[in-house]
C-alpha positions in Angstrom: 0.0 0.0 0.0 1.4 3.5 -0.9 2.6 5.3 2.2 0.5 8.5 1.6 -2.6 6.4 1.0 -2.1 4.5 4.3 -1.5 7.8 6.2 -4.8 9.1 4.8 -6.6 6.0 5.9 -5.1 6.4 9.4 -6.4 9.9 9.6 -9.8 8.9 8.3 -10.0 6.0 10.8 -9.2 8.3 13.7 -11.8 10.9 12.5 -14.5 8.2 12.1 -13.9 6.8 15.6 -14.4 10.1 17.3 -17.5 10.8 15.2 -18.8 7.3 16.0 -18.8 7.5 19.8 -20.7 10.8 19.8 -23.6 9.2 17.9 -26.5 7.9 20.1 -26.3 4.6 18.2 -23.1 3.5 16.6 -23.4 2.2 13.1 -21.0 -0.7 12.4 -20.2 0.9 9.1 -18.4 3.6 11.1 -15.7 1.0 11.8 -15.2 0.2 8.1 -12.2 2.5 7.8 -10.4 0.4 10.4 -11.0 -2.7 8.3 -9.9 -0.8 5.1 -6.8 0.4 6.8 -5.4 -3.1 7.0 -7.4 -4.7 4.3 -9.3 -6.8 6.8 -12.3 -9.0 5.9 -14.0 -9.1 9.3 -14.0 -6.9 12.4 -15.1 -7.7 15.9 -15.0 -5.1 18.7 -16.6 -5.3 22.1 -16.5 -3.8 25.6 -17.1 -6.3 28.4 -18.4 -5.5 31.9 -15.9 -7.7 33.7 -17.9 -7.6 36.9 -21.2 -8.7 35.4 -19.7 -11.0 32.7 -21.8 -9.4 30.0 -21.1 -7.4 26.9 -21.6 -3.6 27.4 -21.1 -2.9 23.7 -20.4 -5.0 20.6 -20.1 -4.3 16.9 -18.7 -6.0 13.9 -18.3 -6.1 10.1 -18.6 -9.2 7.9 -20.1 -11.2 10.8 -23.5 -12.7 10.9 -26.0 -11.9 13.7 -25.6 -15.4 15.1 -22.0 -14.6 15.9 -23.0 -11.9 18.3 -25.4 -14.2 20.1 -22.7 -16.8 20.5 -20.3 -14.1 21.7 -22.7 -12.8 24.3 -23.4 -16.4 25.5 -19.6 -17.0 25.8 -19.2 -13.9 27.9 -22.0 -15.0 30.3 -20.5 -18.5 30.5 -17.0 -17.1 31.2 -15.4 -18.9 28.2 -13.8 -15.9 26.6 -10.5 -16.3 24.6 -7.7 -17.9 26.6 -5.2 -15.4 27.9 -7.4 -12.4 27.1 -7.4 -11.0 30.6 -3.6 -11.1 30.6 -3.1 -9.8 27.1 -1.0 -6.5 27.2 -3.2 -3.5 26.7 -2.7 -0.8 24.1 -0.7 -3.2 21.9 -1.6 -4.8 18.6 -0.5 -8.4 18.2 -0.7 -10.8 15.3 -3.0 -13.7 16.2 -0.5 -16.3 15.2 2.0 -15.1 17.8 -0.5 -14.4 20.6 -2.3 -17.8 20.4 1.0 -19.8 20.4 1.1 -22.2 23.4 -2.5 -21.3 24.3 -4.1 -24.2 22.5 -6.6 -21.8 21.0 -7.9 -24.1 18.3 -9.0 -26.6 21.1 -10.5 -23.9 23.3 -14.2 -23.7 24.1 -14.3 -20.1 22.8 -12.9 -21.2 19.4 -15.2 -24.1 19.0 -18.3 -22.3 20.3 -17.9 -18.9 18.8 -15.2 -18.8 16.1 -15.3 -22.2 14.4 -18.9 -22.0 13.1 -17.8 -19.1 10.9 -14.4 -20.6 10.0 -10.9 -19.8 11.1 -9.1 -16.6 10.4 -5.8 -14.8 10.3 -6.1 -11.9 12.8 -4.7 -8.7 14.3 -5.7 -8.6 18.0 -5.7 -5.9 20.6 -7.0 -5.1 24.0 -7.4 -1.3 23.7 -8.1 -0.9 27.4 -8.8 -2.8 30.7 -9.9 -0.1 33.1 -12.0 -0.3 36.3 -14.8 -2.8 35.5 -14.5 -2.6 31.7 -12.3 -4.4 29.2 -12.2 -4.0 25.4 -11.2 -6.4 22.7 -10.6 -5.8 19.0 -9.9 -8.3 16.2 -9.6 -7.7 12.5 -9.4 -10.8 10.4 -8.7 -12.3 7.0 -9.9 -15.7 5.8 -7.4 -18.4 6.7 -6.2 -20.5 3.7 -7.7 -18.0 1.3 -5.8 -14.8 2.0 -2.3 -14.0 3.2 -1.7 -13.2 6.9 -1.2 -9.6 8.2 2.4 -8.3 8.1 4.3 -5.8 10.3 3.2 -2.8 8.3 -0.4 -3.7 8.9 0.3 -4.1 12.7 2.0 -0.7 12.8 -0.8 1.0 11.0 -3.4 -0.4 13.4 -1.2 0.4 16.3 -1.2 4.1 15.3 -5.0 4.2 15.5 -5.3 2.2 18.7 -4.8 5.0 21.2 -7.6 6.9 19.6 -9.9 3.9 19.7 -9.2 3.7 23.5 -9.7 7.4 24.1 -12.9 7.7 22.1 -14.6 4.7 23.9 -13.5 5.8 27.3 -15.1 9.1 26.6 -18.3 7.2 25.6 -18.3 5.1 28.7 -17.9 8.3 30.9 -20.8 9.9 29.0 -23.0 6.8 29.5 -22.2 6.6 33.2 -22.9 10.3 33.7 -26.2 10.1 31.7 -27.2 7.1 33.9 -26.5 8.9 37.1 -28.4 12.0 36.0 -31.3 9.9 34.9 -31.5 8.1 38.2 -31.4 11.4 40.1 -34.1 12.9 37.9 -36.3 9.8 38.2 -36.1 10.1 41.9 -37.2 13.7 41.8 -40.3 12.6 39.9 -41.3 10.5 42.9 -41.7 13.7 45.0 -45.1 15.2 45.8 -43.7 18.7 45.4 -42.3 20.7 42.5 -38.5 20.7 42.0 -36.9 23.4 39.9 -33.1 23.7 39.4 -32.4 27.3 38.3 -29.5 29.7 37.8 -29.1 33.2 39.2 -31.3 34.6 36.4 -34.1 32.1 37.3 -33.6 30.2 34.1 -34.8 26.6 34.8 -32.3 23.9 34.0 -34.6 21.1 35.2 -38.2 20.6 36.4 -39.7 17.4 37.7 -43.2 16.3 36.6 -44.9 18.0 39.6 -43.1 21.3 38.7 -44.3 21.0 35.1 -47.8 20.7 36.4 -47.5 23.8 38.5 -46.3 25.7 35.4 -49.2 24.5 33.3 -51.6 25.8 36.0 -49.9 29.2 35.9 -51.4 30.0 39.3 -48.6 31.5 41.3 -45.7 30.4 39.2 -45.0 30.6 35.4 -42.2 30.6 32.9 -42.0 34.1 31.3 -39.3 34.8 28.7 -37.5 31.6 29.8 -37.4 32.5 33.5 -39.2 31.2 36.5 -41.7 34.0 37.5 -43.7 34.4 40.7 -47.0 36.1 40.5 -46.7 39.7 41.7 -43.7 42.0 41.7 -43.0 41.6 45.5 -43.0 37.8 45.3 -40.9 37.9 42.2 -38.2 40.1 43.8 -38.2 38.0 47.0 -37.8 34.8 45.0 -34.9 36.2 42.9 -33.2 37.5 46.1 -33.4 34.1 47.8 -32.0 32.3 44.8 -29.1 34.7 44.5 -28.3 34.3 48.2 -28.4 30.5 47.9 -26.0 30.6 44.9 -23.7 33.1 46.7 -23.3 30.6 49.5 -21.7 28.1 47.2 -19.7 30.7 45.2 -18.1 32.2 48.3 -16.1 29.0 48.9 -15.9 27.3 45.5 -13.2 24.7 46.5 -14.6 23.7 49.9 -17.9 22.7 51.3 -19.6 25.5 53.2 -19.6 25.2 57.0 -22.3 22.9 58.4 -24.1 25.8 60.1 -24.3 27.6 56.8 -25.8 24.6 55.1 -28.3 24.1 57.9 -29.4 27.8 57.7 -29.4 28.0 53.9 -33.0 26.7 53.4 -35.3 29.7 53.2 -39.1 29.7 52.7 -41.3 32.1 50.7 -45.1 32.3 50.4 -46.1 32.7 46.7 -49.5 34.2 46.3 -51.8 32.7 43.6 -53.8 34.5 41.0 -56.8 32.4 41.9 -56.6 33.7 45.5 -56.4 30.2 46.8 -54.0 29.5 49.6 -50.4 30.5 48.7 -47.8 28.1 47.4 -44.8 27.6 49.6 -41.3 27.7 48.1 -38.1 26.6 49.7 -34.7 27.6 48.2 -31.5 25.7 48.8 -28.0 25.9 47.3 -27.0 23.2 44.9 -23.7 21.9 46.3 -20.7 20.5 44.5 -21.8 16.9 45.1 -25.2 17.5 43.6 -23.7 19.3 40.6 -21.7 16.2 39.7 -24.7 13.8 40.2 -27.1 15.9 38.2 -24.7 16.9 35.5 -25.3 20.7 36.0 -22.8 23.5 36.1 -22.2 25.5 39.3 -24.1 28.6 40.2 -27.4 26.8 40.5 -30.0 26.6 43.2 -32.9 24.2 43.9 -36.4 25.6 44.5 -38.9 23.3 46.1 -42.6 24.3 45.7 -45.6 22.7 47.3 -49.3 23.4 47.4 -50.8 23.9 50.9 -52.1 21.0 52.9 -51.5 18.6 50.1 -48.9 16.1 51.2 -49.8 12.9 53.0 -48.2 12.7 56.4 -45.0 10.6 56.6 -45.2 7.6 58.9 -42.5 8.5 61.5 -42.0 5.0 62.8 -41.5 3.6 59.3 -39.1 6.4 58.4 -37.1 5.8 61.6 -36.8 2.1 60.9 -35.9 2.5 57.2 -33.3 5.2 57.7 -32.1 4.0 61.1 -33.1 7.2 62.9 -34.3 7.9 66.4 -37.9 9.0 66.7 -36.8 12.6 67.2 -34.5 12.5 64.2 -37.3 10.9 62.1 -39.8 13.6 63.1 -37.3 16.4 62.3 -36.6 14.7 58.9 -40.4 14.5 58.2 -40.8 18.2 59.0 -38.0 19.2 56.7 -39.4 16.9 54.0 -42.7 18.7 54.2 -40.9 22.0 53.5 -40.2 23.4 56.9 -37.0 25.3 57.5 -34.7 24.1 60.2 -35.8 27.0 62.5 -39.5 26.2 61.9 -38.9 22.5 62.6 -36.9 23.3 65.7 -39.8 25.5 67.0 -42.3 22.8 66.3 -40.3 20.2 68.3 -39.5 22.6 71.1 -35.8 22.5 70.4 -33.2 25.3 70.2 -31.8 25.9 66.8 -28.4 24.6 67.9 -29.9 21.3 69.1 -31.8 21.0 65.8 -28.5 21.6 63.9 -26.9 18.8 66.0 -29.7 16.4 65.2 -29.5 17.3 61.5 -25.7 16.7 61.5 -26.4 13.2 63.0 -29.1 12.5 60.4 -26.7 13.5 57.6 -24.1 11.1 58.9 -26.6 8.2 59.3 -28.1 8.7 55.9 -24.8 9.5 54.1 -26.2 12.7 52.8 -24.7 16.2 52.8 -27.6 18.5 51.8 -31.1 18.9 52.9 -32.3 18.3 49.3 -30.6 14.9 49.3 -32.2 14.1 52.7 -35.6 15.2 51.4 -35.3 13.0 48.3 -34.2 10.0 50.4 -37.0 10.4 53.0 -39.7 10.7 50.2 -38.3 7.6 48.5 -38.5 5.7 51.8 -42.1 6.9 52.3 -43.0 5.8 48.8 -41.5 2.4 49.4 -43.5 2.1 52.7 -46.7 3.0 50.9 -46.1 0.2 48.3 -45.2 -2.4 50.8 
């Protein structure tokens, strides 16, 4: 192959890999440039979840659909290619050298997966083996019908291999982040109150289903010119001021968690009058901490606004909450009050506690429930209450 032609194929293969991983569904044809680079007849690439013994992603060219079924069954049965887990990463190896001494032709993998489609010459690579994931690439030519790969083919594929690794590690990170965000958002939809994540200009980044219902009603809250808007200029100014104050709490110390007392006092409440003149909505505003930013995939400078209609929520069973979250009765009662939208000061007054005692209880609750923000505690408590209703 002419040198300049192969260099062009290397560049095209690299470009196609990065384009492929950003697509929601990866078309196997997007790997065709890898095959063309080394004049391969078949390509198999997969990412295996090593903990679950299942294929996270698999694609191929020139392979029938039954091959993928056999490959998935082999992964679940733990009969993958011999020596695969000890194969050096980031290195392309000719199959004829890698399988020497491994009795590959007599292995269960060869006989169950490879042999039904015939035997092949191959270039093999484990692009990465990281955390719980391992990747495997094989590009093949028909044995006895085509010549084996040579050193120039190996070097060409080796030049592309780091980009295959980088592109799919990026995709795995994106998938993990999307899954974490989806789990968090699904949890918010369990809440019987509106959840808005907004920036300093009151632009909503996220609304749960309950919040969407409040906006459709347009009775006390609406979206006007892309911003969360309270009914009446006084309520609108107060809501904006509370959100800016909550965001400022996080911005003041961007590289450290705020002091516990700052967190405990951060939740503020506001009555939002309704156009229908029915009882006002109640809004609580809290800062969105660094931990929540990462979980929800939102940038910093955000706040969470919790909105509920009056006298709407079902009371939380204190005994069940205490049992599920391993809290004392007093701690469970405090958690229930906060879950229903009370500020820490209001909850303390309701329980006949000083604010300092309430802070101490809240700190203990955070430690027992492995949470760091009141919004995390609220979500956890409501999920526990929902499970109790269903049991």
